[in-house]
C-alpha positions as CSV (number, residue, x, y, z in Angstrom):
1,X,91.3,81.1,59.9
2,X,88.0,79.3,59.0
3,X,84.8,80.4,60.6
4,X,82.2,78.0,61.9
5,X,78.8,78.5,63.5
6,X,78.0,76.1,66.4
7,X,74.3,76.7,66.1
8,X,72.9,76.0,69.5
9,X,76.3,75.9,71.0
10,X,76.2,72.2,71.9
11,X,79.8,71.6,70.8
12,X,81.0,74.2,73.3
13,X,82.1,72.8,76.7
14,X,79.7,73.7,79.5
15,X,82.5,75.4,81.5
16,X,84.6,77.7,79.3
17,X,87.0,78.8,82.1
18,X,87.3,78.2,85.8
19,X,86.6,77.4,88.4
20,X,88.9,80.0,89.8
21,X,89.1,80.1,93.6
22,X,89.2,83.7,94.7
23,X,88.8,85.1,98.2
24,X,88.3,82.3,100.7
25,X,87.6,82.7,104.4
26,X,86.3,80.3,107.1
27,X,82.8,81.9,106.7
28,X,82.8,83.0,103.0
29,X,83.7,81.5,99.7
30,X,84.2,83.2,96.3
31,X,84.6,81.1,93.2
32,X,84.4,82.4,89.6
33,X,83.3,80.6,86.4
34,X,82.6,81.3,82.8
35,X,80.0,79.0,81.3
36,X,78.2,78.3,78.0
37,X,74.7,78.9,79.4
38,X,72.9,79.8,82.6
39,X,73.1,76.9,85.0
40,X,72.2,75.9,88.5
41,X,75.3,75.3,90.7
42,X,75.6,72.7,93.5
43,X,78.6,73.1,95.7
44,X,79.4,70.1,97.9
45,X,82.0,70.7,100.6
46,X,83.5,67.6,102.3
47,X,84.8,68.7,105.7
48,X,87.0,66.0,107.2
49,X,85.3,64.0,110.0
50,X,82.1,65.9,109.4
51,X,79.1,65.5,107.2
52,X,79.0,66.8,103.6
53,X,77.7,70.3,103.3
54,X,75.8,70.9,100.2
55,X,74.6,74.3,98.7
56,X,72.3,74.5,95.7
57,X,72.4,77.9,94.1
58,X,70.3,79.5,91.4
59,X,71.8,82.0,88.9
60,X,70.9,85.5,90.0
61,X,69.8,84.2,93.4
62,X,71.4,84.5,96.8
63,X,75.0,83.2,96.8
64,X,75.3,83.1,92.9
65,X,75.7,86.2,90.9
66,X,75.1,85.9,87.2
67,X,76.1,88.0,84.2
68,X,75.1,87.4,80.6
69,X,77.8,88.5,78.1
70,X,76.4,86.8,75.0
71,X,74.4,83.9,73.7
72,X,77.1,81.4,74.7
73,X,79.1,83.3,77.4
74,X,77.8,83.7,80.9
75,X,79.7,84.5,84.1
76,X,78.9,83.0,87.5
77,X,80.3,84.2,90.8
78,X,79.7,82.0,93.8
79,X,79.7,84.5,96.6
80,X,78.6,82.3,99.5
81,X,78.2,83.2,103.1
82,X,78.5,80.2,105.4
83,X,76.4,79.8,108.6
84,X,79.0,77.4,110.1
85,X,82.7,78.2,109.7
86,X,85.0,75.9,107.8
87,X,88.0,74.4,109.6
88,X,91.5,75.8,109.1
89,X,94.8,74.1,108.3
90,X,93.1,71.1,106.6
91,X,92.5,70.1,103.1
92,X,88.7,70.4,102.3
93,X,87.6,68.6,99.1
94,X,84.8,70.2,97.1
95,X,82.7,69.2,94.2
96,X,81.3,71.8,91.8
97,X,78.4,70.5,89.7
98,X,76.3,72.4,87.2
99,X,72.8,71.8,85.7
100,X,71.9,74.0,82.7
101,X,68.6,75.8,83.2
102,X,67.5,74.8,79.8
103,X,68.4,71.1,80.2
104,X,65.7,68.5,80.6
105,X,65.7,66.3,83.7
106,X,67.8,66.6,86.9
107,X,71.2,65.8,85.4
108,X,74.2,67.5,87.1
109,X,77.6,67.6,85.5
110,X,80.7,67.8,87.8
111,X,84.3,68.4,86.7
112,X,84.6,64.8,85.4
113,X,82.4,66.0,82.5
114,X,83.8,69.4,81.7
115,X,87.4,69.3,83.2
116,X,88.5,65.7,83.8
117,X,92.1,66.8,84.5
118,X,91.1,69.3,87.2
119,X,92.5,67.2,90.2
120,X,96.0,66.4,91.3
121,X,97.3,62.8,91.0
122,X,95.6,60.5,93.5
123,X,92.7,62.9,94.2
124,X,89.1,62.6,93.0
125,X,88.1,66.1,93.9
126,X,89.7,69.5,94.0
127,X,90.3,71.0,97.5
128,X,90.5,74.2,99.5
129,X,92.8,74.9,102.4
130,X,92.3,77.9,104.7
131,X,95.3,78.8,106.8
132,X,95.4,80.4,110.2
133,X,98.6,82.2,109.3
134,X,100.0,82.7,105.8
135,X,103.3,80.8,105.8
136,X,103.8,80.5,102.0
137,X,102.9,82.8,99.1
138,X,103.5,82.4,95.4
139,X,103.4,85.6,93.4
140,X,104.3,87.1,90.0
141,X,103.2,89.4,87.2
142,X,103.5,89.9,83.4
143,X,102.2,86.8,81.6
144,X,102.4,87.4,77.9
145,X,101.3,84.3,76.0
146,X,103.6,84.6,73.0
147,X,106.8,85.6,74.9
148,X,109.7,83.2,74.1
149,X,109.9,81.6,77.5
150,X,108.0,79.2,79.8
151,X,104.9,79.9,81.8
152,X,105.4,80.5,85.5
153,X,101.9,79.4,86.3
154,X,102.8,75.9,85.1
155,X,105.8,76.1,87.5
156,X,103.4,77.1,90.3
157,X,101.2,74.1,89.5
158,X,104.3,71.9,89.6
159,X,105.1,73.2,93.1
160,X,101.6,72.3,94.3
161,X,101.9,68.8,92.8
162,X,105.3,68.3,94.4
163,X,104.1,69.4,97.8
164,X,101.2,67.0,97.7
165,X,103.5,64.1,96.6
166,X,105.9,64.8,99.5
167,X,103.3,65.4,102.2
168,X,99.7,64.3,101.6
169,X,98.2,66.4,104.4
170,X,99.1,69.6,102.4
171,X,101.1,71.1,105.3
172,X,103.8,72.4,102.9
173,X,101.4,73.8,100.3
174,X,101.6,77.5,99.3
175,X,98.4,79.0,100.7
176,X,98.0,82.1,98.4
177,X,98.7,83.1,94.9
178,X,99.1,86.9,94.2
179,X,99.1,88.1,90.6
180,X,100.4,91.7,90.7
181,X,99.6,92.9,87.2
182,X,99.6,92.3,83.5
183,X,97.6,89.0,83.8
184,X,96.7,89.7,80.2
185,X,98.3,91.9,77.5
186,X,95.3,93.7,75.9
187,X,97.7,95.9,74.0
188,X,100.3,93.3,72.8
189,X,98.5,90.4,71.1
190,X,100.1,87.9,68.8
191,X,98.7,87.6,65.3
192,X,97.5,84.0,65.7
193,X,96.0,84.9,69.2
194,X,94.1,87.7,67.6
195,X,92.7,85.3,65.0
196,X,91.7,82.9,67.8
197,X,90.0,85.7,69.7
198,X,88.0,87.0,66.8
199,X,86.9,83.4,65.8
200,X,85.9,82.5,69.3
201,X,84.0,85.7,69.8
202,X,82.0,84.7,66.7
203,X,81.4,81.1,68.0
204,X,80.2,82.4,71.3
205,X,77.8,84.8,69.5
206,X,78.9,87.8,71.5
207,X,77.1,91.0,70.6
208,X,78.5,93.1,67.9
209,X,79.9,96.5,69.1
210,X,80.0,99.6,67.0
211,X,83.1,101.6,67.9
212,X,83.0,105.4,67.8
213,X,84.3,106.8,64.6
214,X,87.0,109.3,63.8
215,X,86.5,113.0,62.9
216,X,85.2,112.0,59.5
217,X,82.5,110.0,61.1
218,X,83.7,106.6,59.8
219,X,83.1,104.0,62.5
220,X,83.9,100.3,62.6
221,X,82.2,97.3,64.4
222,X,83.4,94.0,65.8
223,X,81.9,92.3,62.8
224,X,83.8,94.6,60.4
225,X,87.0,93.7,62.1
226,X,86.3,90.0,61.9
227,X,85.4,90.2,58.2
228,X,88.6,92.2,57.6
229,X,90.6,89.3,59.1
230,X,90.9,91.1,62.4
231,X,93.0,93.8,60.6
232,X,96.1,91.7,61.6
233,X,99.0,94.0,62.5
234,X,97.2,97.0,61.1
235,X,94.9,98.1,63.9
236,X,96.8,101.4,64.4
237,X,95.3,102.5,61.1
238,X,91.9,102.7,62.8
239,X,93.0,105.4,65.3
240,X,92.7,108.9,63.9
241,X,95.1,111.8,64.2
242,X,94.6,114.4,66.8
243,X,97.0,117.0,65.5
244,X,99.6,117.5,62.8
245,X,102.5,115.9,64.6
246,X,101.0,112.9,66.4
247,X,98.0,110.6,66.5
248,X,96.1,109.0,69.3
249,X,98.0,105.8,68.5
250,X,101.3,107.6,68.8
251,X,100.5,109.2,72.1
252,X,99.1,105.9,73.6
253,X,101.5,103.4,72.1
254,X,104.1,104.9,69.8
255,X,106.5,105.9,72.6
256,X,106.7,102.4,74.0
257,X,109.2,100.8,71.7
258,X,111.8,99.1,73.8
259,X,114.9,97.0,73.1
260,X,113.0,94.0,74.5
261,X,110.0,94.3,72.2
262,X,109.4,94.5,68.4
263,X,108.2,97.9,67.3
264,X,105.0,96.3,66.0
265,X,104.0,95.0,69.5
266,X,100.9,97.3,69.8
267,X,99.6,96.8,66.2
268,X,97.1,94.2,67.4
269,X,95.6,96.1,70.3
270,X,92.2,94.7,71.2
271,X,89.4,97.1,70.7
272,X,85.9,95.6,71.4
273,X,84.6,94.3,74.7
274,X,83.9,91.0,73.1
275,X,87.5,90.6,72.1
276,X,88.8,91.4,75.6
277,X,86.4,89.0,77.3
278,X,87.3,86.2,74.9
279,X,91.0,86.7,75.6
280,X,90.6,85.9,79.2
281,X,89.0,82.5,78.3
282,X,91.9,81.7,76.1
283,X,94.7,82.5,78.6
284,X,93.1,80.8,81.6
285,X,91.6,77.6,80.2
286,X,92.2,75.0,77.5
287,X,88.5,74.5,77.1
288,X,87.9,76.5,73.9
289,X,91.1,76.0,72.0
290,X,90.1,72.7,70.6
291,X,87.1,74.4,68.8
292,X,89.3,76.8,66.9
293,X,90.8,76.5,63.4
294,X,94.4,75.9,62.7
295,X,96.2,79.3,62.6
296,X,97.0,80.4,59.1
297,X,98.8,83.6,58.1
298,X,97.1,85.8,55.6
299,X,98.6,85.7,52.1
300,X,99.1,89.5,51.9
301,X,101.5,90.1,54.8
302,X,105.1,91.0,54.3
303,X,107.9,88.4,54.7
304,X,109.2,89.8,58.0
305,X,105.7,89.9,59.5
306,X,105.2,86.3,58.3
307,X,108.3,85.2,60.1
308,X,107.1,86.8,63.3
309,X,103.7,85.2,62.8
310,X,105.3,81.8,62.4
311,X,107.3,82.3,65.6
312,X,104.2,83.4,67.5
313,X,102.3,80.2,66.4
314,X,105.0,78.1,67.9
315,X,105.1,80.0,71.2
316,X,101.3,79.9,71.5
317,X,101.2,76.2,70.9
318,X,103.6,75.7,73.8
319,X,101.5,78.1,75.9
320,X,98.3,76.2,75.2
321,X,99.9,72.9,76.2
322,X,100.3,74.2,79.7
323,X,96.7,75.6,80.2
324,X,95.3,72.4,81.8
325,X,97.9,72.9,84.5
326,X,97.0,76.5,84.9
327,X,93.3,75.7,85.2
328,X,94.1,73.1,87.9
329,X,96.3,75.5,89.9
330,X,93.6,78.2,89.9
331,X,90.9,75.7,91.0
332,X,92.9,75.0,94.2
333,X,94.7,78.1,95.3
334,X,93.0,81.3,96.5
335,X,94.1,83.9,94.0
336,X,94.3,87.7,94.4
337,X,94.7,89.9,91.3
338,X,95.4,93.6,90.7
339,X,95.9,95.4,87.4
340,X,98.9,97.0,85.9
341,X,99.1,98.8,82.6
342,X,98.9,96.0,80.0
343,X,95.7,94.7,81.5
344,X,94.2,97.9,80.0
345,X,96.8,99.5,77.7
346,X,100.6,100.2,77.8
347,X,101.5,103.3,80.0
348,X,97.9,103.5,81.2
349,X,97.6,106.9,83.1
350,X,101.4,107.4,83.1
351,X,101.0,111.2,82.8
352,X,98.4,113.9,82.6
353,X,99.3,114.4,79.0
354,X,98.6,110.7,78.3
355,X,95.2,110.9,80.1
356,X,94.2,114.1,78.1
357,X,95.0,112.3,74.8
358,X,93.4,109.0,75.8
359,X,90.2,110.1,77.4
360,X,89.7,113.1,75.1
361,X,88.9,111.0,72.1
362,X,85.8,108.8,72.0
363,X,87.5,105.8,70.4
364,X,90.5,105.5,72.7
365,X,88.2,106.2,75.7
366,X,85.9,103.3,74.6
367,X,88.9,101.0,74.2
368,X,90.3,101.8,77.6
369,X,86.8,101.5,79.2
370,X,86.2,98.2,77.6
371,X,89.4,96.8,79.0
372,X,88.5,98.0,82.5
373,X,85.1,96.4,82.2
374,X,86.7,93.1,81.2
375,X,89.1,93.5,84.1
376,X,86.3,94.1,86.5
377,X,84.4,91.0,85.4
378,X,87.3,88.6,85.2
379,X,89.7,89.9,87.9
380,X,88.4,92.7,90.1
381,X,85.1,91.0,90.9
382,X,86.8,88.2,92.9
383,X,88.9,90.5,95.0
384,X,85.9,92.2,96.5
385,X,82.8,90.2,95.6
386,X,80.4,92.1,97.7
387,X,81.5,95.6,96.9
388,X,82.0,95.0,93.1
389,X,78.7,93.1,92.9
390,X,76.9,96.0,94.7
391,X,78.7,98.8,92.9
392,X,79.4,97.6,89.3
393,X,76.8,94.9,88.4
394,X,74.6,97.6,86.7
395,X,77.7,98.9,84.9
396,X,78.7,95.5,83.7
397,X,75.2,94.8,82.4
398,X,74.9,98.1,80.5
399,X,78.2,97.5,78.8
400,X,77.5,93.8,78.0
401,X,73.9,94.2,76.7
402,X,75.0,96.5,73.8
403,X,71.7,98.2,73.7
404,X,73.2,101.3,72.2
405,X,76.3,103.5,72.2
406,X,74.9,105.9,74.7
407,X,74.3,103.2,77.4
408,X,77.7,101.7,76.7
409,X,79.5,105.0,77.0
410,X,77.6,105.8,80.2
411,X,78.8,102.5,81.7
412,X,82.3,103.4,80.7
413,X,82.1,106.8,82.2
414,X,81.0,105.2,85.5
415,X,83.8,102.5,85.5
416,X,86.5,105.0,84.6
417,X,85.6,107.0,87.7
418,X,85.4,104.0,90.0
419,X,88.1,104.1,92.7
420,X,87.6,101.0,94.8
421,X,89.9,98.6,92.9
422,X,92.3,98.4,95.8
423,X,91.5,95.7,98.4
424,X,92.4,94.1,101.7
425,X,92.1,90.5,102.6
426,X,91.9,89.7,106.3
427,X,94.6,87.0,106.2
428,X,97.4,86.9,108.9
429,X,99.4,88.9,108.0
430,X,96.8,90.9,106.1
431,X,97.2,91.2,102.3
432,X,96.8,94.8,101.0
433,X,96.8,95.4,97.3
434,X,97.4,99.0,96.1
435,X,95.6,100.6,93.1
436,X,98.6,102.4,91.5
437,X,96.8,103.0,88.2
438,X,93.6,105.0,88.8
439,X,94.4,106.8,92.0
440,X,97.4,108.7,90.7
441,X,99.0,112.0,91.8
442,X,99.2,114.1,88.6
443,X,102.3,116.2,88.1
444,X,101.7,120.0,88.6
445,X,105.1,120.9,87.1
446,X,104.6,119.4,83.6
447,X,101.7,117.4,82.2
448,X,104.2,115.1,80.4
449,X,106.0,114.2,83.7
450,X,105.0,110.9,85.2
451,X,102.2,110.9,87.7
452,X,102.8,109.7,91.2
453,X,101.7,106.0,91.6
454,X,99.5,106.9,94.6
455,X,97.7,110.2,95.3
456,X,97.6,111.9,98.7
457,X,94.2,110.6,99.5
458,X,95.1,107.0,98.7
459,X,98.3,107.3,100.7
460,X,96.3,108.6,103.7
461,X,93.9,105.7,103.3
462,X,96.8,103.3,103.2
463,X,98.3,104.7,106.4
464,X,94.9,104.3,108.1
465,X,94.7,100.6,107.0
466,X,98.2,99.9,108.2
467,X,97.7,101.5,111.6
468,X,98.4,99.1,114.6
469,X,99.3,96.1,112.3
470,X,102.4,94.2,113.2
471,X,103.1,92.9,109.7
472,X,101.6,93.2,106.2
473,X,101.9,91.7,102.7
474,X,101.8,94.9,100.6
475,X,101.1,94.4,96.8
476,X,102.5,97.1,94.6
477,X,102.5,96.4,90.9
478,X,105.7,98.5,90.4
479,X,108.5,98.0,92.9
480,X,108.6,100.7,95.6
481,X,112.4,100.3,95.7
482,X,113.7,99.6,92.2
483,X,117.0,99.2,90.5
484,X,118.8,102.5,90.8
485,X,120.5,102.7,87.4
486,X,117.2,102.0,85.6
487,X,115.4,104.6,87.6
488,X,118.2,107.1,86.7
489,X,117.7,106.3,83.0
490,X,113.9,106.8,83.5
491,X,114.5,110.1,85.2
492,X,116.8,111.3,82.3
493,X,114.2,110.5,79.7
494,X,111.6,112.3,81.8
495,X,113.8,115.4,81.9
496,X,114.1,115.4,78.1
497,X,110.4,115.0,77.7
498,X,110.3,111.3,76.7
499,X,109.0,109.4,79.7
500,X,107.0,107.0,77.5
501,X,110.1,105.8,75.9
502,X,111.2,104.0,79.0
503,X,108.0,103.5,81.0
504,X,109.2,106.1,83.5
505,X,106.7,105.3,86.2
506,X,108.4,104.4,89.5
507,X,107.6,105.4,93.0
508,X,110.4,107.9,93.5
509,X,109.6,109.7,90.2
510,X,107.0,112.0,91.8
511,X,108.2,114.0,94.9
512,X,104.7,113.9,96.6
513,X,104.2,110.2,96.2
514,X,107.8,109.5,97.2
515,X,107.5,111.6,100.4
516,X,104.1,110.0,101.3
517,X,105.2,106.4,101.0
518,X,108.5,107.0,102.9
519,X,106.6,108.8,105.6
520,X,104.3,105.8,105.9
521,X,107.2,103.5,106.4
522,X,108.6,105.8,109.1
523,X,105.3,106.3,111.0
524,X,105.4,104.9,114.5
525,X,102.0,103.2,114.3
526,X,102.6,101.3,111.0
527,X,103.9,97.7,110.8
528,X,107.4,96.6,111.8
529,X,107.4,94.0,109.0
530,X,106.6,95.1,105.4
531,X,106.8,92.4,102.7
532,X,106.3,94.2,99.4
533,X,105.3,92.0,96.5
534,X,105.9,93.6,93.1
535,X,106.3,92.8,89.4
536,X,106.0,95.0,86.3
537,X,109.7,95.1,85.3
538,X,110.2,91.7,83.6
539,X,113.1,90.6,85.9
540,X,113.3,89.5,89.5
541,X,115.2,90.8,92.5
542,X,115.1,91.1,96.3
543,X,116.2,94.0,98.5
544,X,116.3,94.0,102.3
545,X,115.5,97.6,103.3
546,X,116.0,99.1,106.8
547,X,115.5,102.7,108.1
548,X,118.6,104.1,109.7
549,X,117.0,106.9,111.6
550,X,115.1,105.5,114.7
551,X,111.4,106.1,115.3
552,X,109.5,105.8,118.5
553,X,107.6,102.6,119.1
554,X,104.1,102.5,120.5
555,X,105.7,102.3,124.0
556,X,107.7,105.4,123.4
557,X,111.1,103.7,123.0
558,X,113.6,104.7,120.3
559,X,115.0,102.2,117.7
560,X,111.7,100.8,116.5
561,X,112.8,100.6,112.9
562,X,110.6,98.8,110.4
563,X,112.0,95.9,108.4
564,X,111.1,96.0,104.7
565,X,111.6,93.3,102.1
566,X,111.2,94.5,98.5
567,X,110.5,91.3,96.6
568,X,110.0,91.5,92.8
569,X,109.0,88.5,90.7
570,X,108.5,89.3,87.0
571,X,107.6,88.0,84.7
572,X,105.5,84.9,84.8
573,X,105.9,84.6,81.1
574,X,108.2,87.5,80.0
575,X,111.8,88.4,80.2
576,X,114.6,90.7,79.0
577,X,117.3,89.8,76.5
578,X,120.0,88.2,78.7
579,X,122.9,90.3,77.5
580,X,121.1,93.6,77.9
581,X,120.0,92.8,81.4
582,X,123.4,91.5,82.4
583,X,124.9,94.8,81.2
584,X,122.4,96.8,83.2
585,X,122.9,94.7,86.3
586,X,126.7,95.0,86.3
587,X,126.5,98.7,85.4
588,X,124.2,99.3,88.4
589,X,126.6,97.6,90.8
590,X,129.5,99.6,89.5
591,X,127.7,103.0,89.4
592,X,126.0,102.6,92.8
593,X,128.5,100.7,94.9
594,X,128.4,101.5,98.6
595,X,131.1,104.1,98.2
596,X,129.8,105.7,95.0
597,X,129.0,109.4,95.2
598,X,126.1,108.7,92.7
599,X,124.1,107.3,95.6
600,X,123.4,110.8,96.8
601,X,121.5,111.5,93.5
602,X,118.8,109.0,94.5
603,X,119.1,109.0,98.3
604,X,115.9,107.8,100.0
605,X,116.2,109.3,103.5
606,X,119.1,107.3,104.6
607,X,117.7,103.8,104.1
608,X,120.0,100.8,104.3
609,X,119.6,98.6,101.2
610,X,121.0,95.1,100.9
611,X,120.5,93.5,97.5
612,X,120.2,89.7,97.6
613,X,122.2,87.4,95.4
614,X,120.1,84.9,93.3
615,X,122.1,81.7,94.0
616,X,123.1,79.9,90.8
617,X,123.6,83.0,88.6
618,X,127.0,84.3,87.4
619,X,129.3,86.2,89.8
620,X,128.1,89.8,90.3
621,X,124.5,89.3,89.3
622,X,121.8,90.6,91.6
623,X,119.0,90.7,89.0
624,X,117.5,87.4,87.9
625,X,116.3,87.1,84.3
626,X,114.1,84.0,84.4
627,X,110.4,83.6,83.8
628,X,108.6,81.8,86.6
629,X,106.8,82.4,89.9
630,X,108.1,83.9,93.1
631,X,107.9,82.0,96.4
632,X,108.0,83.6,99.8
633,X,107.9,81.5,103.0
634,X,107.1,83.4,106.2
635,X,107.6,83.0,109.9
636,X,104.7,83.5,112.2
637,X,105.6,87.2,112.7
638,X,105.6,87.9,109.0
639,X,109.4,87.7,108.5
640,X,110.5,86.0,105.3
641,X,112.3,82.7,106.0
642,X,112.9,81.9,102.4
643,X,112.7,83.9,99.1
644,X,113.0,82.1,95.8
645,X,112.1,82.1,92.2
646,X,110.7,78.9,90.8
647,X,111.6,79.2,87.1
648,X,109.5,77.9,84.3
649,X,112.3,75.5,83.2
650,X,112.3,73.8,86.6
651,X,115.3,75.5,88.3
652,X,114.9,77.1,91.7
653,X,116.9,80.3,92.5
654,X,117.2,81.1,96.1
655,X,117.8,84.8,97.0
656,X,120.6,84.9,99.5
657,X,121.4,87.9,101.7
658,X,125.0,89.2,101.7
659,X,125.7,91.8,104.4
660,X,128.7,93.2,102.8
661,X,126.7,94.9,100.0
662,X,124.6,97.1,102.2
663,X,124.5,100.8,101.1
664,X,122.8,104.0,101.9
665,X,120.1,104.6,99.4
């Protein structure tokens, strides 16, 4: 791809990505943007039947946090406390205007200058809506740009547009978007996407980063990578061997080949912080794509790689076409985000052996740390604006300023030890997102066995958070109650010492974690209604789960059993091969029918499981293989009234309960 230098950056759009509406309350607003240069922000809020409320914010001042990532990349987080509360259950238009600090005069630019397609038809401004009670949630995970399927975030935008067209007061609008992991694929990057990333990082004039070298002392920088054409499909060559039988690359990525992926899927793993920051701009916004050269395959790649490259070009072109819709969606709907492995690296912290290999070498440690810094800036920050701003702003600055390897590594040490990524939003019912990646319960039996998805301390914290709540929206990247046959396969590969082969990380894999989470469900002071929102697995399903052994209620009466809905929507843009998943689905129903003795091999304390049927799929199917976005509509007490998958191709699959299929689990 051709390289160009934009000089002063004037050809760059002022807003590179965003605005993304994050945590919204009646007394507090959090909105994220990535911009070309430092800018004043004016936020006008038009409360119906009231005067306009205007807030003028200075970068780095109260209400507007500011981070400089490079000459032409800056981050702004509007973290605004309101003196007077905003009304609920009404659409509140807002205008976001920016004035570059370096610009002459008092000229403000609103979205009509930098995102003219930001509003829905018939509207001149984007809007916010703050509900009293969450009645409709969209959720999903696993958005891989070059996957050969449609984008579920475009389907989510279509749902918003349809709701507005049918009812202009917004009463039927989904009120919350929950992204439960793998919002980006740092470890699985298409060739043309890698070219776009390296070119854009150069155009934005992001600092060069010298990566730690191997045992021979040979190091590489971001500039070296760019001049080498990004080392397209060859980045594994940079990772040194750690013993005679395996390399760091093998330990981290080599065991992850699956039938649904090419064996080359990790060969373009992002390495530098600049690359990772740039990727977020390219997956969330169309703004920068017009500046980039037409993708062109290097002349020295093999024919099979060239064929894959050409297919990736076509998929990425389709992906980019939908980005204006994605930007529009994120400018309207409060969005919660939590990481899973691909946001950092495949099988991230899967086992103690993985951690020893990954964090024991300076290069792999740097790569993982860079990904977590990028996650913190682009995703984690908006989940807990005050806490992240207080705790990690110095860390972000040290990593971004590139003043030297020592400062960068110190910043990475601090972020790798940070354990406040989980969060709770005070919605009704409350939204609680679990950190199932950094707070793990390491296996004491065997360092190669999967770690528990939640350690004892985190489980205890969760139980305290749940105490005396009537209902909860619980976000777990991996399903707490998964498909049994697939879990049995994962357990088998764990026993033969190959857990990485099948991503053997599921809640019941670790006895301590399994016991802890089931005890929480059975505790008398935890909620009666658990709606568990999950992703990770690249297919969708719904289980109704009930405890069969009674527990005492707060009044001391027996029979106070919690109701649990395990709702998995995955992926937003990813899926399995249809025939393979159909085989696993039918095999699971046959092997674990209600009368099958195999149920006793995975029994979970006598729970009653009812798989729901995705209406519109062939007979016998209980697993849905369709990229899209999940939709859950809730009663006032937190009970799901409707569970559906809005597929990227426009179809809607309702998950229908069928009592006759209940079984002991």
